[in-house]
N, C-alpha and C positions, 0 to 999 in steps of 0.2 A: 361409243361411251353407251348408249341406250341398251345398248347387252347389258351391259353388266348389272341394272336392272331387273334382268329377269322376267317378268310375267307381271311386273307392278308397273299400272297406267294412272291416270290421277283420277280420281274416283272410286280405286281397287277400296274393300273391305278386307284389314290385313287383322293381325293380332297384336299388340302392343302391352310390353311389361310395363308397369308405373315405377316408381322410385318407392312406394310402399309395396311393393311385393304382388301388387295384384294384376291380373292380363284380363283385358277384357277389348273387344272393337274399336276400329277405328276408320275413318275415310283416310285415307291418301287424297291432300289438295295441292301435292306439285312435289315435284323431281329435283334435286340439286345436286347437278355433276360436279361443281366445284368441289364437293367436300364427300362424294358420295354418300347422300342423305336424301334422306324425305322427309318434311310435312304433314301431320296428321291433326284432324280435329274431331272431338267427339263431342256429345250434348251434355250434361252432368250437370245435376238437380237444374235443368232449366237454360243455364249457363253452358257456349260453347266454347271448350275449350282447346287448346296446338297446342303442340310442340316438335321438334327434331330430332329423328333418330337416324341412326346411321344402318347400312346396308344390312349390315353384320346380324344385328342384333334382328331385324327384320326377317334374317333369311334363317337365323338360327328358331325364332317360334312360328316361321312361317317355309316349310321345307318345300312347302307345294307348287311357291311363286319364282325358285331360286333360280337362275341361267341355266339351261341345258346343256351341259361341257364334258364331253370325253377327252379322255386323259387315254393320247396313245400306249398301247402296252409294250411292257419296256420288256427288252430278254431276256432280266435278271429277274422279273417278278416270276415268282413262285407260282404254281401249278394252281386252278382254284379250282375249290372243295366242291363235292358233290351235289347236286342241286336237291339230296335232300335235309344238305347241313340247316341247323337251324340260323345259325349267321347271315349267312345268305338272303332268308326266309327275309329277318328284322332289315337288311337293308334295301332287299328290292321294297319293303316293304312301305320304310321314312324315305326311299328315293321315287317314288311312285313321282310318274309325270303325268299334265295333265292334256289338254288339247289346246292348240294357240289358239290365244285369243287376235280378235281381229286387232290388226295395228291401226285400224280407223279411230281416230279419236274420237268419242261420239259427245253432244254437248251434255253439260251438265247434266240438267235432269234423267234423261235415258241412261245416265251410268249408276247416276241411285236406283235408279229404280230397278237394274239388268243386276248391282251386284248386291239387291236387298233382298231378290228374288232366291238368289245362291241361301239354300240355308247354314245359317252358322253354327258349326260342332266343332268348336275350339279345342275340347278334350277330347272329344271321341275318336279314335280310332280305325282307320278309313278300312273295308271290304278291301282287300287282295283282289288285284283286276283276273277275272274269270279264264282260261287257257284258251286259246281259241281251238282246240281240239275237245274234244268232248269225251275221250278218256284220260280222267287226271290221273288214275293210277301211269300211268307210262307218259312220263314228260317226251314231249319231241324236241328235235331238234332246234326250233324256232326260240320254242321256252327255254331254252338253257343259255342262246346264243344270249338272250334278252337278261337272264339274270346273271351275268358272265358284265357282260355291260351295267350295270346296273349298280354290278360288289365296285367295279372302277371308277364307277362315278364320283366325286368330292364337289362337293361345295364352296361357295367363296368362303367361310366361316371357316370350314377343317384347312384349306392353303393360309389362308392369315396366320391361325395358328401354328403350323410348321414353317410361316415363314420366320414370328417373331423368335421360335426355336432355334433355328439358323440365325438368327441375328443374335440371339445370347449365347449358343456354341462357338462365333466368331469373335465376343464379344471379351468372353471367359479366356480363348488359347491368349488372345492379343494382351490384355493383362496379365496371363504369365508368361507369357513374351519379356512385357517390360518390367516384369516383377524381374526375371531371371537376368536379364541384361543391367538392372541396377544392386543387382548383387554380386554381381562382377567388377562395377563400379568402383560399389560402397565397401568401405573396410568395415565387413558386418562384426568386428570386434567392439565397433561404437555400441554401447549398450541402448541408445537413443538416435539409430541411424535415420531412424520412421521420420520423428519431430524435425532431425537436423532438413532431410528433404520437406516436409510441410514450413519449416522457416523459409529454407534456402528459395521457392517456391513463392512463397509472401515478398519474401524482399526481391525478387524479380521484377514486383509488379509496380513498385513503388519507383516515385521521381522523386531524387535525391537531390535535397536543395542545401547543404551545410551550413556551418554557420564561417565567414573569412573574414579577414582582417579590416574588409575594403566594406565592408556594414557598420552601419550608423551606430554608433553608441549613448541609447537614450536614457532619458533621466529620469528615476525612479525615489520614490523614497521609501518605499520599502523594493528590494530587487529578491526577487528568488527564480535561482537556476539547481542546475540538475550534470553531474558531471560524472561519466563510463566511463570506467577502470579497463585496461585490457584484463584477461582473461590470466591469472600468476601462474605461473610453472607447478605447482600444486594441480591448478583443475588442469592446465592442460596433461599430463599424466595422469589423471584420469578421465581421460577424454570429455569434458563436462560441456555441454553446449553454450553458446550464448546467445540466451534470448534477450537481447534488449537488444533495439532496432531506434536510431535519432534518424529520420529522415529528414527533417529540416530545423533551423535554426533555432524551432521554440518548440518541438513536439519528441514527444517520446511515448515508447511501445512499447508495450513486454507481452509478449508469447510466452502466455501459462499454457502449459499441459496439461489439458483435463481429459479426463474417460468418463465415456457414456454406459450406463446401463448394462449395456450387450459387451463391454471389456473394449468397443473401439473409441482409441487413442484421436482425439481433436486438439487443435490450438485454441483456444480463448485470447484475444488480442487485443489487450485493453491500453488506452493512447490519453495522453495526461500533454497538458498544455504549460507551460513558463515563458519565464519572461527572457531567457538563453539555455537552451543545451547542445553540452558539450560532450563531442560523441571520443573513440578512443584512442584517440591519432592527436587530440590536444592537449597542449604543455599547458604548464604550469603558467610561463609567461604570456597565453591567450585568455589561461581564465581569469588573469589578475587583472589582462586587460578591461574586460566586460565586465569586471565584478568591484573591486576593492580600490582599483585606480581611480574612478570616478571619485569617490568619499575621501581623498588624499585633501582636495581642499577644500571640503566641510569641517575641518580643524582650526584651517586658516582663514574659516570667517566668522570664525567662535562658534562652530560648532561639535555637535559627540556624532559618532561613528563607529560604527559595531559589523562588523563580517563575521557571519559561523560558517563553520564544518559541521554539518550534521551528516549522520550515517551510521549504516552498520560496520561492526568490525572488521577490518582486511581493507573498508571500501577506497580508501585514498585519504581517507581527509587529514592525518599528519602528514603525506606526500604532498596534499594539495597547500596545509597551509606552512607546515614548514621547509620542506625539500623533497628533494631525494635519497633513497634512501638504495646503497650498496651490502647488502645483511643487515648490521644494525646498525654502521656507520650513515650517517645521514648530511647532505651535502645543502648548509642550509642558505646559500646564496640564493638559488632559485626554488624560494620559497616565498607567501605572501607575504611572511613578516619584513622579508628581506625585500623585497620588491618593494613593500608599503615606504619601508625606514629611507631608502634610496630614493624615492620620488619625491617624501617631507624632506630631506635636505636638498636635491633641487629646485622645488619652490620656498626654500631659504633663500635664495640667490637671485632669488626673483628681487628689482625692484621695490616692488608696489608693498614684499614678506619685510625686504632685508632692512625699511626701515623703522619694522619695528622692536627690534630686539628680539628676539623670542628665542628660551635656549628648549633647549630639546630632553625630554628625561624618559624615560623605559622604567617598567616593573613586567615581573613574571612572576607568575602566582597560579596557585594549579587550587580547585576545588573537589577536597574526595572526600566521601559517604559527610554532606554537610559543613566540612570543617576546610576551613585555610593555612594555607601552607605556603612559605615565601620563597620561593628557585632561587633566587639571587640570594639568599642568608643560609643557607646547608637546611634547607625545607624547617624554613624555624612555621614556629603555629602561631596564627596569626587569630584575633578577635574583630569579627564584624558589630558595630554597634551603629547605634543611629542619635543622634541627638537633641534638643529638643528644637531644632529647625530643622526635622527631620531629612536632614542631609548622613547620608549613610559615607561611618567611615571605618577604612580598615587598620585596625591600629597596628602599628609598627611593620606598614609595606614602605620596603625599601624601593628611593626610588633611583638609578641611576641615570647622570648625566651621561649622554652618547653626543659626540663630537661628530662622528661620521657612519659610513653603514657599517664598516669595520667593528668599530665597536662594537653596534646592535648585534651582529652575527657572533661574535662571543658572548655575549649575554645569551644569544636562545643556546650555543651549544652550551652554557654550563648548567640555562632550565634545562635541556631535552635530558639531561643524563640523568640529574635527577627525579624524574618525572617520574609519578608510580605504575607501571605497567605493570602489562601480566601473559602468560602466555596462553594461548586459550584455541579454538581448534577450526578458529578462521584466523589467524596470525602469532604470529609463534613472539610477535613484542606488540602486545595488545595494549591502548590506554585503557588505563578504567579510571580516568578523570577531565574535569573538564578545565584546557592551559589555558589562562588568558594571558596575552602579549598586549602593553598597553604601551604606545606613543602621547606624549604630555608636550603638549604645547605651552609654557609657561611663559608670562610676560612680568618683569616685578614681581614674581616670587609668584603670581596671582595667575589661578590656570586662566589659558587661553583657549584652546577646544582639546579634543583626547579621541585620541582610534583607540578603537578594543577591538584585537584580532583574535578570536576563542575557536579553540581547534575542541569539540565536544567529546564526551567518551561512547563507546561504540549502543547505539540504542537498543540495540536488541538487549542490553542486558538486564535495558526495565525492565523487561518482562519478567525476569527471574526474584520476584517479591517472595514466594514461597520453598525458599529454599534451608534446608534444615540447618543451614549456616547462617547464624546469626552477620556475619562481617557481608555476605554475600546477598541475606537480603537488605542488609540497610543501604549498599552501593546500591541492588536495584532500585531500590528504593526512593531513594537520592536522584538516582540519574532520569526515574520514569516523573517526577514530583516537579525538576528542571526542568525539561521538556517540553513537559505541560503547561508549567506557569511562562515556558520563557514565549512558547506559541502565541496566549494568549498576551503576552505584552508589545509582543512585535501585529498582531494582530487591532489592539486598540492602539497602536503609536498611527498606522494606516487612519482607523475612524475617529481622531479625536476624541477617545473617549476621557471623562474625566478621572478617571480611576482605573490604575494597573494594578492585579493582584502579584506585587514585585514581592513581595513579604514573604509567599510561600515557598520558595527557594534561595538557596545560599548563594545562588550563579545569579537569580532576576534580580537577588537586593542588592549584591555587587553593583549589578549594571544600572542600577536604578537611574542617574540622571544620565544615563546613554537612550530611553523610553519616556521621559520627558522635554519639552521643549519644544517649540517648530522648526530650533535648527540641526533635529536628528535625524539620522538617515541609517536605513540597516540594511546587509546584504545578507543571503544565505545560499551556499554553495551548497547543494544535498547532492552527496559520491552514491554511486550504486556501487552495487556486484555484478558483472554480465551471468555470471553462471545460474545454473538453473536449481541446481541445487542451491543457492541463492534465493529465487523466487520470489516469497513468502517475503522476507525480509527487506528486499526489494521491491516490491507489493507497498511493503509499510512505511518506510522511507517517503516517497512518493507520495502517497498520500497523506502522512503529513505539512510536509513540502506544499502539497495542493491545500492544503485546511491554512497555512500561516497567511497564504495571499491566494483567495477564491479564483482559480482563473475556469472561465469556458472555453469549451469546447464546442467546433461542429465540424460538419460534416469537409467544409472548405478547408479547414485546419489539415486535414489527413489528405495527405501528397499521392496517393494513388487512384488507380481507375476504377476501383470493384466499390467503389460506395464506401460507406461511413461500417469499418466492421470496430471502429475501435467503439471501447464504451468511457460515457464518461461516472470518473469515481463520483460515490456519494458524501454529501458532504452535513457534517452531523449538526444538527438545530443548536443555533447559537442565541441564546440568553442574553436579554441587554440590561446591564445592570446600572443605579447613577448613585453614584458614590461624590461625594467631596471629599476629596483626598486633603483638602488645607484645614475643616472644620476645626474647630480647639480641637484638641486632645487631657482626655479628661487627665485627674491628678495621680489617681492611681497606676497612670500609665507614661507619666512623667520618670516619677518615682523609676521605672523600672527602664527606660529609656536614657537617663539622663545620670552614665553611672560613666564614673573616675578613672577612668582608665592606668593616669599616672603613679594611683596609691597601687598597683600591684608589679606597673613594672618599676618601680622605683623601690621596692622592698618594703613598703610602709604596709603598716598591717590596717586594714579596712577598724571602720567602729563597729563594737556590739549589731547596731540597727541594722549597716547597710546588709550585714550577712542576717539579721532575723527577715527581711525582704525574699526569704525560699518559705520559712514555714506556711507561707499557702501559694506555693507554687502551683497545685496542681490546682485549686478552684480557679487562679487569676486565670492560669490558662487556659481554662473551660470556660471562662464567663466574658475576659475582656480583653484574651488576648489577639494585638493585629495578626499575629500569624497565623492565628485558627481563622480569623474573618478572613484573609485573603484564600487559605487553603480549602474553607469553604466555599466562597466563592471560585473559586479556580472547579471546582471537582462538580459543582451545579453546572458550569459551561462546558463538563465535559463530560458525560452522564453518559454516554455510547461509552466511552473507556474507561467509566472509574464508577467501580458497583460498591454499594454501600457498606461493603465489608474492608474492599479499601481504602476506601474513603475514612474507615474505621483504622483500619491498618495505616493510614498515613497521620490521624490523628497521634499517634500512637506513639509513632516513629518521633514524629515531629514533640512530643513532650518529653519526649528520653533523654533524647537529644539534647535540650533544653536542662533537662535536669545534670546531664552528664556535665555539658558546662559550669553548672553552678554548681555541680559537688566536685570539680578540679578546681575553681577559682578558689572555696573554700578550705578546701585542702593545701594550695598553695599557702592564702593565708594562714591557717595550725602553723606551718611548717615552717616561718618567719617568726610566727609566735613562739616556738620552742625554743629560736635561735637566743631571745631577747630572757628567755626562763633560763635558760644554762647560764644566762652570763650574770642575770640575777641569786640563781641560787649560790653561783659561783662564788660572789660578793658576800652572800652569806653564810656560805662555808668558812668561808679566812674570815669573816667576823669573830665566829666562834674560835679560832686559834688564839685569839688576844685572851688576856686572861681573866681581865675585868670585862667581857662584852655583857652588852643589855642585852640577857637573857631574855624580858618581856617583848622589848623591838623585836627580836631576831623567831620567838615565837607569832608576834603577828603579820609579820610581811610573806613568812612560811606559809602563814595559811592562806593568808591573799591569795598566794604564786597558786595555793594548790587548789582553792573552790574558782578560782579564774581559768585553771586546765580541765577545771571536773566541768564546769559548765560550756565551755568550749568544746570540747571531745566528747559531752554527750550532746550536743547540738550537729555536730558535723555528723555521728551515730545511727543519731534519728534521719538525717539524711541521707545516709548511704541506705540505709532500710526504704526509705522512699525511693528509690533511688532503682534497690534491686525490685523491687513490686513492678514498680516500671516496667523494668526488662521481661518480668514474668509478663505483662500484660503484653507487652510487645511480640512475644510472642505466642502467646494464646489467640491475640489478635491475626497473626500469620498463619494461624493454619482454618483462620477460619474464614478466609480470602478465597470468591467464589469464580471460578476459575472457570466460567461458560466468557469471558470476555476475550477472544482472540484476539483485540486488533488492541493490544498493549507495545507502547511505542519502545 
């Protein structure tokens, strides 16, 4: 090993190169055989400094101390050049050897003196050795032999460079062979087969611990879980990749394909943690066992329970809640609706609940663009009102009494056939509305408990608020607003906040009683699509579900050995607001909330005073409307997702919807009044057929009817003008929405 150090001994002065590029002399203080390096020291500004340098760097700057080695001439070596060649002269000059140094190691003092006696000339080229002959013009045979030997001699540095080149070439050949072998094994018609291999290699390092029926069912007031569906026929035809991995019972990993600046593709593995995670092999029965089933007992204990299915269009929400699909036909017996109803009737047979004499009722309605429709009553339009006790009433909603699970299945089939749906790029039978199925327990006519099961509209529609089509804009705005409000109401339930912004959307307004009280429990099932083409919407769904109940993720939660490659999603900051939801309401609000719906339903014309409440609708809505207060609170709590322009748009939409309802109500009232006018006019005309009718009475009554017509129709016309102005304001606000918010729900 000592021969590897060449002519370097302790005490030798050598040239070294500093990290800043300077070159100066330093003394060798030790030789390190284990890593083939030397330790040098020098004095700088009165201080002794030192460092460890590898032999290659030393030999590169000090070729005169390199070891003397000769390489045996190879038979394939080309003939040496002529002695007069410039190249040979250069090699001979650079590879000049010096007399061997004594191997005896002298004392330190002697070493320092002897090495310092050598004149340091690092930058000056040394003169060529004098030829042994006194005839410089005639090179002798010995001189020619010496030059040939010098030409064949190589230093360690050159050898190491050649070794690195050989290793690099071998590595390139191996990679080329591996690529060719993979190309033979893989169907290269798959567009992203490289990403597929990255995902496959990553999954091979995971330790899978999926959820099983043997796992314990934990008690949660708010339960958030994720369900992954299998690749559908369309995705398999497109040869789409599965980028979702569920390695354990509560962890979801998304393999998001990325591309570097140099066009190199790589995976960004993002990790989320929830209460439960269901893979693509999980059945509806298994999902129900861990999510909605624990909530059934809540309604028997005088509580309120809600179960939501949330996700992108085509991710399996309606499949989970309503049952298996076969084309457009649905097997309702395998959905969460029917499974919950089955357990309700089983619980009723228990002795502890049988003595309560409970009756079971069911309702089924949908919320589309801020309007409520009864799916069990030919899709009749309903009104949602709030009485003086702040209790939300859905006026006209039919409750059907059910005696068994079969009755529930019939109601579900009737409701699903009426539900608003449309064809999208993701699903040929896409749900465009929130469907709410409720199982209500009543005891002697009074509500004992209520279980609401909600199939939400596709979350990607909420991002489409700048469409040229007004109906699409309103659809997206209502979905966006209702999902934000739903998230905040669930968060407020988990934190026992005194106020929830339930008036910000029709969905949360209808479900208000499910978000208040200590005996309220909620479960959210976030359904995700596994395809790479749905990766962005899948991440939005997981981020939303994570913000509903903020989970932490640690490296120990990720069941693979290569460390924490997942990243915890960022949470948007949440501001805390203190509101008194039960404070006395103002008199103006009482007039707005205490509306008697029976007048419209029974065909009785409202008084002129009731209709006049709309004269100042714009001012009332912008100043003291509880809807606007909750909408403002909702947008403040979601500053990252709601830009100021989007808030203005939501205000315009809410105001427009309010005015639309009032204009429709006034129009119905005028229509009912017109029927009475026709009857009064008919009586007057019959009176004129008499020979001696009272002309003064006829003229007086006709004038009264005409004045009343003019007043009411003029007032309705003014309302319609204001409503048209609100439509224009909504259209202008939609054009000013700031598109820079990519994380719209």
